[in-house]
C-alpha positions as CSV (number, residue, x, y, z in Angstrom):
1,A,0.0,0.3,0.0
2,F,1.0,3.7,-0.4
3,A,1.2,6.3,2.1
4,P,-1.9,8.4,2.1
5,D,0.6,11.7,2.0
6,D,2.4,10.1,-1.3
7,D,2.6,12.9,-3.4
8,L,1.4,10.8,-6.4
9,E,-1.2,9.1,-4.1
10,V,-2.8,12.6,-3.1
11,A,-2.5,14.3,-6.9
12,L,-4.6,10.9,-8.0
13,R,-7.2,11.0,-5.5
14,G,-7.5,15.0,-6.1
15,A,-8.4,14.3,-9.3
16,A,-10.3,10.8,-9.3
17,Y,-13.8,10.2,-9.1
18,A,-15.3,7.8,-6.1
19,N,-14.7,4.4,-8.6
20,R,-11.0,5.8,-8.1
21,T,-10.6,6.5,-12.2
22,L,-9.6,9.3,-13.5
23,I,-8.4,11.3,-16.6
24,L,-5.0,11.6,-17.6
25,T,-2.8,13.6,-19.9
26,V,1.1,14.6,-20.7
27,L,2.9,17.7,-21.0
28,N,6.0,19.8,-22.0
29,K,7.0,22.8,-22.2
30,A,6.6,23.3,-25.6
31,Y,3.1,21.4,-25.8
32,A,2.1,24.2,-22.7
33,E,2.7,26.8,-24.7
34,E,0.5,30.1,-24.7
35,D,-2.3,29.4,-27.7
36,G,-0.8,25.6,-28.0
37,L,-2.0,22.4,-27.6
38,L,-3.0,22.7,-23.8
39,D,-5.5,25.2,-24.4
40,L,-6.6,23.6,-27.2
41,F,-7.2,20.7,-25.3
42,L,-8.9,22.6,-22.5
43,E,-11.2,24.3,-25.9
44,S,-12.5,21.1,-26.4
45,L,-13.4,20.0,-23.1
46,R,-14.9,23.4,-22.6
47,R,-16.8,23.4,-25.5
48,G,-18.2,19.6,-26.2
49,D,-21.2,18.4,-25.6
50,G,-20.7,17.4,-21.8
51,T,-17.6,17.3,-21.4
52,A,-17.1,20.1,-19.2
53,E,-17.3,18.7,-16.3
54,F,-14.1,16.4,-16.9
55,I,-12.0,19.2,-16.2
56,D,-12.2,18.5,-12.6
57,H,-11.1,15.2,-13.3
58,V,-8.3,15.6,-15.8
59,L,-4.5,15.2,-14.0
60,F,-2.1,17.0,-16.2
61,V,1.3,15.5,-16.1
62,A,4.1,17.9,-16.6
63,V,7.6,16.4,-17.5
64,D,9.6,19.7,-17.4
65,R,9.0,22.8,-14.4
66,Q,7.5,25.4,-17.5
67,A,5.0,23.2,-18.4
68,F,3.9,22.8,-14.8
69,Q,4.1,26.7,-13.7
70,R,2.7,27.2,-16.8
71,C,-0.2,24.2,-16.1
72,R,-0.3,26.1,-12.3
73,S,-1.4,29.4,-14.0
74,L,-4.3,28.0,-15.4
75,R,-7.9,28.0,-13.3
76,G,-9.5,25.1,-12.4
77,V,-6.5,22.6,-13.7
78,K,-5.0,19.8,-11.7
79,C,-1.1,19.6,-11.9
80,Y,1.2,17.1,-11.4
81,L,5.5,17.5,-11.8
82,L,6.9,14.2,-12.8
83,R,9.8,14.1,-12.0
84,P,12.7,13.0,-14.0
85,V,14.1,9.2,-13.2
86,D,16.8,9.0,-15.7
87,G,19.3,11.6,-14.3
88,A,18.5,15.6,-14.0
89,G,19.9,16.2,-17.5
90,D,17.5,14.4,-18.7
91,D,15.5,17.7,-20.5
92,L,12.1,17.0,-22.6
93,S,10.4,20.5,-22.5
94,S,11.2,21.4,-26.4
95,E,9.3,19.8,-28.9
96,Q,9.9,16.4,-29.3
97,L,9.3,15.7,-32.7
98,Y,7.9,12.4,-34.1
99,M,10.2,9.6,-33.4
100,S,13.2,11.5,-32.9
101,D,15.6,10.3,-29.6
102,G,13.6,12.7,-27.2
103,F,10.2,11.3,-28.9
104,I,11.0,7.7,-27.8
105,R,12.3,8.8,-24.2
106,M,9.4,10.8,-23.2
107,M,7.2,7.9,-24.5
108,W,8.5,5.7,-22.4
109,R,8.5,7.5,-19.4
110,R,5.1,7.9,-19.8
111,I,4.7,4.3,-19.6
112,R,6.6,3.6,-16.4
113,F,4.1,6.6,-14.9
114,L,1.0,5.4,-16.1
115,G,2.4,1.7,-14.5
116,D,2.5,3.5,-11.0
117,V,-0.9,4.8,-11.6
118,L,-2.2,1.5,-11.8
119,K,-0.2,0.2,-8.9
120,H,-1.5,2.9,-6.5
121,G,-5.0,1.2,-7.8
122,Y,-6.5,3.7,-10.3
123,S,-7.7,3.2,-13.6
124,F,-7.8,5.5,-16.1
125,I,-8.5,7.3,-19.6
126,F,-5.2,8.5,-21.2
127,T,-5.2,10.8,-23.7
128,D,-2.9,12.7,-25.9
129,L,-3.1,16.9,-25.2
130,D,-3.5,15.8,-29.3
131,V,-7.0,14.5,-28.5
132,M,-10.3,16.4,-29.3
133,W,-12.8,15.8,-26.6
134,L,-16.1,16.7,-28.7
135,R,-18.3,15.0,-26.5
136,N,-18.6,13.0,-23.3
137,P,-16.7,9.3,-24.5
138,F,-17.6,7.3,-21.6
139,P,-21.5,5.6,-23.2
140,K,-19.3,5.4,-26.5
141,L,-16.6,3.0,-24.6
142,D,-19.7,1.0,-23.1
143,I,-17.0,-0.1,-20.4
144,R,-17.9,-3.6,-19.2
145,D,-17.2,-5.3,-16.4
146,G,-14.1,-7.6,-16.2
147,E,-12.6,-5.3,-19.2
148,D,-8.8,-4.3,-18.6
149,L,-7.7,-2.1,-21.6
150,L,-9.7,-0.5,-24.1
151,I,-7.4,1.2,-26.7
152,S,-7.8,3.6,-29.9
153,S,-6.4,2.2,-33.4
154,D,-4.9,4.3,-36.5
155,K,-6.7,1.8,-38.5
156,F,-9.9,-0.1,-37.4
157,N,-11.0,-3.1,-39.4
158,G,-14.3,-4.2,-38.0
159,R,-12.7,-6.6,-35.3
160,P,-12.6,-5.2,-31.7
161,H,-10.6,-8.6,-30.6
162,D,-8.5,-8.7,-33.5
163,Y,-5.5,-7.2,-31.5
164,A,-2.5,-8.3,-34.4
165,G,-4.8,-7.1,-37.3
166,N,-5.9,-3.5,-35.9
167,E,-3.4,-1.2,-35.5
168,L,-3.3,0.3,-31.7
169,N,-2.5,3.6,-30.8
170,T,-1.9,4.5,-27.4
171,G,-2.9,8.1,-28.0
172,F,-6.2,7.3,-26.3
173,F,-7.0,4.5,-23.7
174,F,-8.8,3.0,-20.8
175,A,-6.5,0.8,-18.3
176,A,-8.5,-0.5,-15.4
177,S,-6.5,-1.1,-12.6
178,N,-5.8,-4.9,-11.6
179,D,-2.8,-7.5,-11.3
180,R,-3.3,-8.1,-15.4
181,T,-2.7,-4.3,-16.1
182,V,0.0,-3.9,-13.9
183,A,1.5,-7.3,-15.1
184,L,1.3,-5.5,-18.9
185,F,2.7,-2.5,-17.6
186,D,6.1,-3.8,-16.0
187,E,6.2,-6.1,-19.1
188,W,5.8,-3.2,-21.3
189,H,8.3,-1.0,-20.0
190,A,11.0,-4.2,-19.5
191,A,10.6,-4.4,-23.6
192,R,12.5,-0.7,-24.2
193,R,16.0,-2.5,-23.2
194,V,15.1,-4.8,-25.9
195,S,13.8,-2.0,-28.5
196,A,16.1,0.5,-29.0
197,G,14.8,3.3,-31.5
198,M,11.4,2.2,-31.6
199,K,8.5,4.0,-29.5
200,E,6.2,2.5,-26.9
201,Q,3.3,2.1,-29.5
202,D,5.0,0.2,-32.1
203,V,6.4,-2.0,-28.4
204,L,3.0,-2.8,-27.8
205,N,1.9,-3.7,-31.7
206,R,4.7,-6.3,-31.2
207,M,3.2,-7.9,-28.1
208,A,0.1,-7.9,-29.3
209,R,0.9,-9.9,-32.3
210,R,3.2,-12.5,-30.2
211,G,0.2,-12.6,-28.0
212,A,1.3,-11.1,-24.9
213,F,-2.7,-10.0,-24.0
214,R,-4.3,-13.5,-24.4
215,R,-0.7,-15.0,-22.2
216,L,-1.5,-12.0,-19.5
217,G,-5.4,-13.4,-19.3
218,L,-5.7,-9.3,-20.4
219,R,-9.4,-9.1,-21.8
220,A,-8.7,-5.9,-24.2
221,R,-10.9,-4.2,-26.4
222,V,-10.1,-2.3,-30.2
223,L,-12.5,1.3,-30.1
224,D,-13.7,1.6,-33.3
225,T,-12.4,4.9,-35.8
226,A,-16.4,5.4,-35.8
227,R,-16.8,6.6,-32.3
228,F,-12.3,7.6,-31.3
229,S,-11.6,9.0,-35.1
230,G,-7.9,10.2,-36.1
231,F,-7.0,11.8,-38.6
232,C,-5.3,8.3,-39.7
233,Q,-8.9,7.1,-40.7
234,D,-11.6,9.5,-40.4
235,S,-14.8,8.7,-38.8
236,R,-18.0,8.3,-41.9
237,D,-20.2,9.9,-39.3
238,A,-19.0,12.8,-37.1
239,A,-22.6,13.5,-35.1
240,Q,-21.1,9.7,-33.6
241,V,-17.7,10.7,-32.7
242,A,-16.1,11.5,-28.8
243,T,-13.0,12.1,-29.9
244,V,-10.5,13.2,-32.6
245,H,-7.1,12.1,-32.7
246,A,-3.9,14.4,-34.3
247,N,-2.4,11.0,-35.2
248,C,-0.4,10.6,-39.0
249,C,0.7,14.1,-38.1
250,R,4.3,15.3,-37.7
251,T,4.5,18.4,-36.2
252,K,3.0,20.4,-33.6
253,R,2.4,23.6,-35.6
254,A,0.6,21.1,-38.2
255,K,-1.7,19.6,-35.7
256,L,-2.8,22.7,-33.8
257,A,-4.1,23.9,-37.6
258,D,-5.7,20.8,-38.6
259,L,-7.1,20.1,-34.6
260,R,-8.5,24.1,-34.9
261,A,-10.2,23.6,-38.1
262,V,-11.7,20.1,-36.4
263,L,-13.5,22.4,-33.1
264,R,-14.9,24.7,-36.3
265,A,-16.5,22.0,-38.1
266,A,-17.8,20.0,-34.8
267,R,-19.1,23.5,-33.6
268,R,-21.1,24.2,-36.9
269,L,-22.4,20.3,-36.2
270,N,-23.4,21.4,-33.0
271,T,-24.9,24.7,-33.6
272,T,-27.0,23.6,-36.5
273,T,-29.9,21.3,-37.5
274,A,-27.1,19.3,-40.2
275,T,-26.8,15.1,-39.1
276,E,-23.9,15.6,-42.0
277,M,-21.0,17.1,-41.5
278,R,-17.7,16.7,-44.2
279,W,-14.1,16.7,-42.1
280,P,-12.0,19.4,-43.3
281,A,-9.1,18.2,-45.1
282,H,-6.0,17.6,-42.7
283,S,-3.9,19.1,-45.1
284,E,-1.4,21.0,-42.7
285,C,-1.0,17.0,-41.4
286,V,-0.2,16.0,-44.5
287,K,2.1,18.3,-45.5
288,S,4.1,17.7,-42.6
289,W,5.6,14.9,-44.2
290,M,7.1,16.3,-46.8
């Protein structure tokens, strides 16, 4: 058991619902800049359909002091400073470009932290800051008793229990706290030692293809992009979408431009009687790879 004054325990308890479930996201200085992804994420929560109440239950986990200070300057937002474990020189405050060494280090640090949260006995939805919450995701998640992991995908093949055939995406997922998920996160984090140059998402996909979920007795489900959408595979029915992730996008600048367009389109859908909406073309994200 963890001491009640353990600083992580205090932070988790302060954000969690009575059932010990909360929402977690991770930010650094680059993501916390004014008019950046942190502000856009909060705007999506404040303006989304039935999402404003979630702000009280999000714990914003800062990986550097500048991000923590910016977070603390915002009203009604719960912040936690994740102290470095790999030495004080591990500065992750700048924009970590996709698949750079810093990006990979930051992703692994995140997995270690999320494993610690599970060990504290808290279940959570993890969301990247480049995931816009357009409406309450809980009804769309349809969390069932005994399910351990519900995870988004880049492209959904229609089979929610096909862990090898769906490309899992760690930018949005639900994990229940129990022995099976703790074992998964421990094994996942340990795999970094034999996965040089691989990001944690690719390692999880490799584990899934090799049968780790079944071996650990994990009850997992892949989420349909019709409800948990992203730039890799747009949902056909915008009215059903709970979240939109700026995946398949390389730079922060491109993500911001295209996510702002998504929020504008979602607002039009919410303020008119239209039942159909075309997502704007994610043109800046396409250009970010060129």
